[in-house]
N, C-alpha and C positions, 0 to 999 in steps of 0.2 A: 256337430262334434262336441266331443269334450275337450276342455284344454285342462292337460294335467301338467303338473309342477314336473320339469325333467328329473331324469333319475343320475345317479353320478357312477361310474363306471365302478366304481368299488362297491356302490350298494346292487349294483345289479348282475346277478352270477349270467356267465357266458352259458348260451344253452349249448353249445358245443361241449364246454369243459362237464357238464351237466349231466354228459351220455345222452342227450336229445339231439338227433339231427337239426341243423340248423334251418333246414330246406324243407322239412316235412313236419306236418302236425303233429302235435302229441295227444294221443287219443284217450280223452278223460273223461268220457261221457258225455259231452256236452248236448244241449240242444241244436238242432241244425241251424238257428238261429245264430249261432256261434262260432259256425264252421267258417264262416269268410273270416271272421277275426282271427280262428284258430290258424288257420292255412296262411295265415299272413305273417305271421313271428316269425323273426328274424336274429341273428344274432348280430347283435351292433359293430361287434369287432369286426367280423367277417364280411358283411354287408356293403355292395358300392359305396362310396360315398355320394351324398344328395347332390345334384343337378344344380341346386343354385341356395346359396344360404338364405334363412331366413332376414328380411331388412328389419326386423321390428327390435326394439332394445329390450334388455331385460333377459327373462330366462331362456327366450327360444333363443334369441341371438348367441347365447353363451352356450348351446347346445347342439347348434348347427342344424337341430330338429324343426318343421315347421308344427303347425298346432296337429295336423291330420297325424301328419308322421309319428307324432307323442301319442296320440289317442291308439292309433294303428300297433304302434311297439307295445303300448300298456296292455291293451285287451290280447296281444298276441302271447304274452309274459304270463296272463292273468290262465289264458286257456290251457297253456302249457304246464300250469298246475306249481306257478314258481310263487305268486302270491297269495291268490284267493282260491277255494273251492268253486268248482261251477254252481253251485246252487247260489253263491252271490253276486254272479255276473250280470241277470238280468237288466238292472236298474240303469249300470254304465252302457251297455249295450244299447239301451233307447233311447238314451241322450241322442237328441239329434245332431249330426256332423256340421258344425260351423266354422267358415273361414274366415267367410266376411260381413259385417253390420254396417248397417244404416243408423246411423246417430240422427236423429232430428231435434233441432237446436243446438246444434252444437258450439257454436260460439257463446252461450248462455255458460252462467256461473257453475251450474253444476255440469251440462253437455260438453261442455270445455274438460272438464276431469274425468268425464267417461271418456271420451277418443282418448286422453293419455292413458288409460288404463288398460283399453283394448290395444295398445300399442304397445304396451310392456306384457301383456299377456299374450303377443303373438299374432292376433286377429289383423286382416286387413277391414280399413274402414272405408265407407263412404259417408262424408261428413255432412249432413245437409242442412246447408245455411240460407239466409236471404242475404247476406251481405257478403259478398265473396272477399272485400277486403279486409272486413275485420276478420275473416279466418286467417287470412294470409300475416296479419299482423301478430296472431298467435301463435306463427311458426308453424300453420299445417303445410303450407306449401314446401317447406324444407323436408319431409316426412314422406319417402316414394311410398310408403304402406298407406297414406291418407290420400282419396281423391276428394277434391271438395266440389259438391254438386250443390246448384241453385234448388232450394225446395222451402217451399211455403205451402205449410198445408191448410191454409185457406182458399189454396188456387183448385185449380183443376186437377182431375184422377189422373189424367193421362201423365204430367208432369212431375206428378209423385212417384209413378210408377217408374219413371223413365230415372228418376234421381235414385230409386232403391237398387233399380239395377239387378245385376248378379249376387246381390246381398241373401244370404241365407237366414238371417235376422234384424231384427231392428229394435231400437231402443230410443222409446218416444219421451225426450227430456224438454218438450215445449210446455210454454207458460206464459198468459198472458201478462206485459209488461208494459203497456200503454196506461193513459190516465182515461179512456173514456169507458165506462163499467158498459156500455152499449156490446162493445166489441169482444167482452169477454168471451160469450159464447162460441165465437165466430175461432177462437184458437182452442179453447180448453174443452169444448163439445164437439163442435164439427169438424174442426181440425184435425180433433184424434182419429175421427169415426173416417175420415177422408183416408187418414195416416192408414188406417185397419185396412180398406176395404183395397187400398193399393196393395197393402202387401199381402193380401188376400189373392187379387190379382197377379203378381208373380210370385204364387208360388212360395213364402215365404213359410218358415215352418216354425218360429220364435218370434212373440211379440213382445217386451218387455215395458212395463208403462209407469212412468214417474208419475205418481198421484200426492194425495197429501190425507193426513189424517184428518177424522170429523167428517170426511164425504158422506158417508152413511150415518152422521148424528141422529138426524130427524128420527130416523125408524129404530135407534136404539135408545130410547128414551133421554137422547143429549141434546132435545132442541132447544131447552134454555141454557144450554151452556153458553158462558159467556165468551170462549174461544169460538165457539162456533159461529155467534152471532157476529162476532166483532169480523172476522176473518172472511165471512158471505155477503160483509156490506159490499165489497168489491163485485158487484154485478152479479152475485150468487154464485159466486164463482164454485165455492163445494158443489153444489148442487149440479152443476156444468157438468166437473169431473167426474161425480157420481154416473149421471148419465153414458158419459163415456166407458168409463168402466165396465158398466152393465152390458153396451154394445162389443165391446171386446171378450167377453166372459162368453156372451151367446156367439161370437165369433167362430168357432171351431179350431182358432188357432192356439197352439202352446201358447200360454199366457202367463206370466208373473206381474203382479200388479204391487207395486213398492210405495205404500204410504208413510213417509218421514215426518218427523215432527218440525219446530222451526229449524230453517237452516243457515248454518252459518258459516262463513269462509273460512275461519279459523281452523287449521289442522286438529285433528282427532286429540293429538296429544294435550291440546287446552282444552277442548270440549269435553270429551270423554267416550269411554269406551262403549261400545255397540249393544242396545239393549234390544232384541227381538220378540212379538208377542203375536198373536193370532189376529185374526180380522177381528175390527169393532170390539179392540180391548184396553185402546190408549186413547184419551180424549184432553191430554194437557191440562189436567187437574193437579193439585198440588198432592194429590193422594198417589199420582202416576209415577213411578221409577224415574222418569227423567222426561225433558219436554223438550230443547232442542237437539241437534244432530250437526255433527260436520258435513260439508258436501262431498270432501273427502270420503269419508265412510261412504254416504250415498250412492256415490259412484261407485265404489268397489262393490255393495250388494247388487247393484244394477247388473255389472259385468258378472259377478259369481251366481246370478240367475240364471246364464246361460249354462253354465256347468255344473248345476248341480242338480240331480237328476229330482231330488224333493221338491224344485221348484216350479215344476210343472202343473202351471192349472191352479193356483194359490194366489193367496194378496194377506202381504207379511205388515205388518208395521213396525215400525224402527224409532228409537230414540237413543240417547245415549246418557252416560252417567260416570263422574269422573270417579265413582266408587264401585263400578260395576266390573267385575271379574272379566278379562280377554274372552271371549268365547269363541271356540275354533270354528275356522270357515265352515266346517263341512257339517257344523251342527245348524247354522244360521237359517236355513228354511225348514228345522223341526220340530214345530210349535203346535 
């Protein structure tokens, strides 16, 4: 599913007023792959009301349209020639339909922000947690669109499959947080690999992985980079993250790997505007345009990876800077 910002009634012309039937597709010479979307186009003023209103805050709740309905409406309007010519449609149509997302590491400092932003975008969330009480303390239990599920990426595969349930996408925001460096691999490598395997077994379409800058430093001439050396002191964490990245890339799943700089809990207004760059191009050096990034911004990028066709099968490196210009969301993955 491609989650689209809702249209206002003033900005979206009624098909019936434009001279087209609201119940029949408009023949605009679309390829066969777009006929279904074309046939489902309907005039919003004459369609029957939705059986159930969305339970998420934000845009979805404001429009009364669920995430799938918004995508169907947009594709229908596109197919009717209201917004774009047919040759511009394939990327949108090829985006997997996603209504429910499993988030591993949901109670972490970044994971909880991912959950919040998914709900604001209208997705249902299966919040994977090790500590149910912690999830409840964060207010997850008060949102009907969030299902709290016990999930430990270091445990058996079957329990992870059950936790993923009917989710069509997975966002992995886990990371080792203990003091024993010998256990880093169990989370950042083996744990992620377990989650990838569980996602495949459940037929998940999309997997978004939160990784880190400098995971591939040794292979691109940055083995002596002081930032790489310091970060990797914790049980070789960057090496384990790289192994997990490689496994995901070879899995056959539609993936996006996001490598942020230093994570900050302050809002983006205090840390800086998003800067995006291609794989193996940012190393946390003085010559880089930025180093740190707000966790809020990171969460926003992880969620956007589900929505942007350009995010498919790519590695994105992100930092921020107070002096950086604001980058439109549709350009985040065009690097």
